[in-house]
Each structure stands twice: as structure tokens, then as C-alpha cells.
C-alpha positions, 0 to 999 in steps of 0.5 A: 500500500502506498504511504502516499494517498491522492485526495485531491487537487488545486485548481486554483488560488481563492482570493488574496489571502492565501486560500486554495480552491481543492478538487476533491472526492476522497472519501474521508475528507472530515479527517484531512481537512482540518487543521493541524493535519499535515498535507503533502503538495505537489511532485516534491510532496512538500509538507504544509498543515492545515490551518483552515478549511470551509468549503464554497459551491462544492470545493474545497477552500485551504489554508496552509499555516504560514502562508496569508497572501496568494502570491506565497500559494501561487506556487501549487495552483495545479498540484495535487494533494496528499495525505500520509495513510498513516495520519488518516488514522482509519478505525479497523472498519474503515478503509479507502476504497483505493484499497479495495482494487484486486481483493477475492470478492466471496458471495455466500462463502464462495468465491467468486472473483475479483475487484477490478475497479472502483467507479465514482459516480457522483456520490454513489460507489460501484464496484466491478468484479470480475468473475469467471464469465463476466464482469458485475457491477456492485454499488457500494450498499449494504444490501451486497457488501456484507464487510471487508477484511483488510488483513485478508484481502477478501471481500464479502458479499451478498446477493450478488448472484442475484446481478449475474 
């Protein structure tokens, strides 16, 4: 697993006081866009610490500590934004959608395939499972997804066979 997790892209500055406009569909925004969380910017993974966060028109607006002027943050425009996995402090039952890639899938104690893709459609997450005969698209909802065993890399499902 990568140490650095991509959480979004800095698409522009906002205002003149050093705010950055971020496009992000990261599933744990509440854990990364808060005061004193270290984030890493660009190819060089420059470490910056979040000072403030707010949402404006579906974008996250962030300021970093030590910056108070638009000219100081222009260098980050167009850069990707990362967080270290360890800084997320995920609970045992929390995981990143990217962690599901290439895991075995079991339906009612029978192995049916592997996860090959995670699709994000607005607020919906769709999991593509490659079976012996075809690909199946399964919504990430409790009706179909029972649990994810991170240690053994197994996704347990139910009712998936009705989609096949």
C-alpha cells in the first residue's frame, strides 16, 4: 500500500489571503481537511499543515500555516494533494476505496471473483467484480456488501449472484 494517498487537486487560488481551491472526492475529507493535519503538495510532496478549511460551491478551500498572501501559494496551483496513510488514523472498520482493488470477492462463502475497478458516480460507489464468466457492477451498499477483511484482503458480499 502506498504511503501517500492522493486526496485531490489544487485547481486555483481563492481570494487574496492565500486560500487554495481544491477539487476532491476523497472519502475521508473530515479527517484531512482540518486544522493541524499535515498534507503533501506536488511531485516533491512539500509538507504543509492545514490552518483553515471551509466548503464553497462543492470545493474545499484550505489555507496552510505560514501563508497569508495569494502570491505565496500560487506555486501550488495545479498540484496534486496527498496525505500519509498513517495520518488518516483509520479505524479497523474503515478503509479506502482504493484498498478494494484486486481483492478476492466471496458471496455466501463461495469465491466468485476479484475487484478490478472502483467507479465513482456522484455520491455512489460502484465496484466492478470480474467473475469467471463476466464483469458484474455492484453498488457499495449494505444490501450487497457485507464487510471487507483488510488483513486477508477479502470482500464479503451477499445477493451478488442475483445480479449475475
